[in-house]
C-alpha positions in Angstrom: 258.6 130.4 288.4 255.4 129.3 286.9 254.8 126.9 289.7 255.2 129.7 292.2 252.6 131.8 290.5 250.1 128.9 290.3 250.5 128.2 294.0 249.8 131.8 294.8 246.6 131.7 292.7 245.4 128.7 294.6 246.0 130.3 297.9 244.1 133.4 296.9 241.3 131.1 295.7 241.1 129.3 299.1 240.8 132.5 301.0 238.0 133.6 298.8 236.0 130.3 299.4 236.4 130.6 303.2 235.0 134.0 303.1 232.0 133.0 301.1 231.2 130.1 303.4 231.4 132.3 306.5 229.1 134.9 304.8 226.6 132.2 304.0 226.6 130.9 307.5 225.9 134.4 308.9 223.0 134.8 306.6 221.5 131.5 307.7 221.6 132.4 311.3 220.0 135.8 310.6 217.2 134.0 308.7 216.7 131.7 311.7 216.4 134.6 314.1 213.9 136.3 311.9 211.7 133.2 311.7 211.9 132.7 315.5 210.7 136.3 316.1 207.0 136.6 316.9 204.8 138.2 314.3 202.8 140.2 316.9 202.4 140.7 320.6 199.7 138.1 320.9 200.6 135.0 323.0 199.1 131.8 321.5 199.7 129.9 324.8 197.5 132.3 326.8 195.8 130.6 329.8 192.1 129.6 329.2 189.1 131.2 331.0 188.8 129.6 334.5 184.9 129.7 334.4 184.9 127.8 331.1 187.3 125.3 332.5 185.0 124.8 335.5 181.9 124.3 333.4 183.9 121.9 331.2 185.0 119.9 334.3 181.4 119.8 335.6 180.2 118.6 332.2 182.8 115.9 332.1 181.8 114.9 335.7 178.1 114.7 334.7 179.0 112.7 331.6 181.1 110.3 333.6 178.3 109.8 336.2 175.8 109.2 333.4 178.1 106.7 331.8 178.6 105.0 335.2 174.9 104.9 335.9 174.2 103.5 332.4 176.9 100.8 332.9 175.6 100.0 336.3 172.0 99.7 335.1 173.1 97.6 332.1 175.1 95.4 334.5 172.0 94.9 336.7 169.9 94.0 333.7 172.5 91.6 332.5 172.7 90.0 336.0 168.9 89.7 336.1 168.8 88.1 332.7 171.7 85.9 333.6 169.8 84.8 336.7 166.6 84.2 334.7 168.7 82.2 332.2 170.3 80.1 334.9 166.8 79.4 336.4 165.5 78.3 333.0 168.7 76.3 332.4 168.2 74.5 335.7 164.6 73.9 334.8 165.6 72.5 331.4 168.2 70.4 333.0 165.8 69.0 335.5 163.3 68.3 332.7 165.9 66.7 330.6 166.9 64.4 333.5 163.3 63.5 334.0 162.9 62.8 330.3 166.0 60.7 330.3 164.6 58.7 333.3 161.3 58.3 331.6 163.0 57.3 328.3 165.0 54.7 330.1 161.9 53.4 331.9 160.0 53.3 328.6 162.8 51.5 326.9 162.8 48.9 329.6 159.1 48.6 329.4 159.2 48.3 325.6 161.8 45.5 326.0 159.6 43.7 328.4 156.5 44.2 326.2 158.5 43.0 323.2 159.5 39.9 325.0 155.9 39.4 326.1 154.6 39.9 322.6 157.2 37.5 321.2 156.2 34.9 323.9 152.5 35.4 323.2 153.1 35.3 319.4 154.9 32.0 319.8 152.2 30.7 322.1 149.5 31.9 319.7 151.2 30.2 316.8 151.5 27.0 318.8 147.9 27.1 319.9 146.7 27.7 316.3 148.8 24.8 315.2 147.3 22.6 317.9 143.8 23.7 317.0 144.5 22.9 313.4 145.8 19.5 314.4 142.8 18.8 316.5 140.6 19.9 313.6 142.6 17.7 311.2 142.3 14.8 313.6 138.5 15.1 313.7 138.3 15.5 309.9 140.3 12.2 309.4 137.0 10.4 310.3 135.2 12.2 307.5 134.8 11.9 303.8 133.2 14.5 301.5 130.8 13.2 298.8 130.8 15.5 295.7 128.2 15.5 292.9 125.1 13.7 294.3 122.0 15.6 293.1 119.7 17.0 295.7 116.0 16.0 296.1 113.1 17.5 297.9 112.7 16.0 301.4 115.6 13.6 300.8 116.9 11.3 303.4 120.6 12.1 302.9 121.8 9.5 305.3 119.9 6.6 303.7 121.0 7.8 300.2 124.7 7.8 301.2 124.4 4.4 303.0 122.9 2.9 299.8 125.9 4.1 297.8 128.4 2.9 300.5 126.9 -0.7 300.3 128.0 -0.8 296.7 131.5 0.5 297.5 132.4 -2.1 300.2 130.8 -5.5 300.8 129.1 -4.6 304.1 125.4 -4.9 304.9 123.2 -1.9 305.4 122.8 -2.7 309.1 126.5 -2.8 309.6 127.0 0.5 307.7 124.3 2.2 309.8 126.3 1.3 312.9 129.6 2.5 311.3 128.3 5.8 309.8 127.9 8.4 312.5 126.3 11.4 310.8 125.6 12.6 307.2 124.7 16.2 306.2 125.0 18.6 303.3 127.2 21.7 303.6 125.9 25.2 303.4 122.4 26.4 302.8 120.1 25.2 300.1 120.2 27.3 296.8 123.4 29.0 298.1 124.8 30.9 295.1 128.3 30.0 296.2 127.8 26.5 294.8 126.9 27.9 291.4 123.8 25.7 290.9 125.8 22.6 291.7 124.7 20.0 294.3 125.9 20.9 297.8 128.7 18.5 299.0 127.8 15.9 301.7 130.0 15.3 304.7 130.0 11.7 305.9 131.3 11.1 309.4 132.3 7.6 310.3 132.4 6.0 313.8 135.3 3.8 312.8 138.4 5.0 311.1 139.1 1.6 309.5 135.8 1.7 307.7 136.3 5.2 306.5 139.8 4.4 305.2 138.6 1.3 303.3 135.8 3.2 301.6 138.3 5.9 300.7 140.5 3.4 299.0 137.8 1.4 297.2 135.8 4.5 296.1 138.4 5.4 293.5 137.6 2.4 291.4 134.0 1.8 292.6 131.6 1.3 289.8 128.7 3.1 291.6 130.8 6.3 291.7 131.3 6.3 288.0 127.7 5.5 287.3 126.4 8.3 289.5 129.2 10.7 288.6 130.0 11.2 292.2 133.4 11.3 294.0 134.6 10.8 297.5 137.3 13.3 298.7 139.2 14.1 301.8 137.6 16.6 304.2 140.4 19.2 304.3 140.0 22.4 306.3 140.0 25.7 304.5 143.6 26.4 305.5 144.8 23.0 304.3 143.0 23.4 301.0 144.6 26.8 300.4 148.1 25.4 301.4 147.6 22.4 299.0 146.6 24.6 296.2 149.8 26.7 296.6 152.0 23.6 296.9 150.5 21.7 294.0 152.7 23.3 291.3 155.8 22.6 293.4 154.8 19.0 293.7 154.2 18.7 290.0 157.5 20.3 289.2 159.3 17.9 291.6 157.6 14.9 290.0 158.7 16.1 286.5 162.3 16.2 287.8 162.0 12.6 289.0 161.6 13.3 292.7 159.2 11.5 294.9 156.6 14.1 295.9 153.0 14.1 297.2 150.7 16.3 299.2 149.6 15.8 302.8 147.0 17.7 304.8 148.6 21.2 304.8 152.1 20.5 303.5 154.0 18.5 300.9 156.6 15.8 301.1 159.4 16.0 298.5 162.1 13.3 298.7 161.2 12.7 302.3 161.4 16.3 303.3 158.5 18.4 304.6 157.7 21.5 302.5 155.4 24.2 303.9 153.3 26.4 301.7 154.6 29.9 301.1 153.2 32.6 303.4 151.3 35.4 301.6 149.5 37.0 304.5 
């Protein structure tokens, strides 16, 4: 019995809910209709004024023509500048090609000139050495007499021959034939000699006579009495080279090596040693 009553209550409740939902739906539709209804008689989608539209179209047309003209003018300026740039570029390219050609020609010319300079430098060196050798050869007939006092109006040749007769056992007449020329170096009272007697160059006509006097003069009594000395007649270059090589020769001798000086070089244990170049 109780179950029957409960079921009846539920049925009544369901009918009531359906009625409520239907009423709510009707209200919603009515609200939608009210919102869709226009607020006034004014139409927001009214057609615009034809005159205004015409002016607007004409304005747009003018603007488009201006834009087109501006673009066309800009395009022409761009093309003109592009043509000018191309002409400059072609000019630059032509100049670059000419420069490359000139550079290549200059390089070839420089190579040729360098080869020519090297050849001339080699020839110049050889010629200098040949001239030095010729000068050395001529000086090998000479001896330099150091320390003989100068006299006024002296006969230098006879003074030297008198000394030579005491160095080697040869008569005065024979020595006069064997001695070619005798003269002092430099000018009289030359400050370069620092108040010392000017050296005397003795040139012999025979190499054998010169070499014998050179050997005997080292122990000759007359040289010690007169405080004079015979020396080799080296050139300036050879004197400078010997001065540079002298310490090297001394060091080699201290180390037990066979070393001695020649004209412009040194011989150490049979090997030729050149003077260091400082030019």
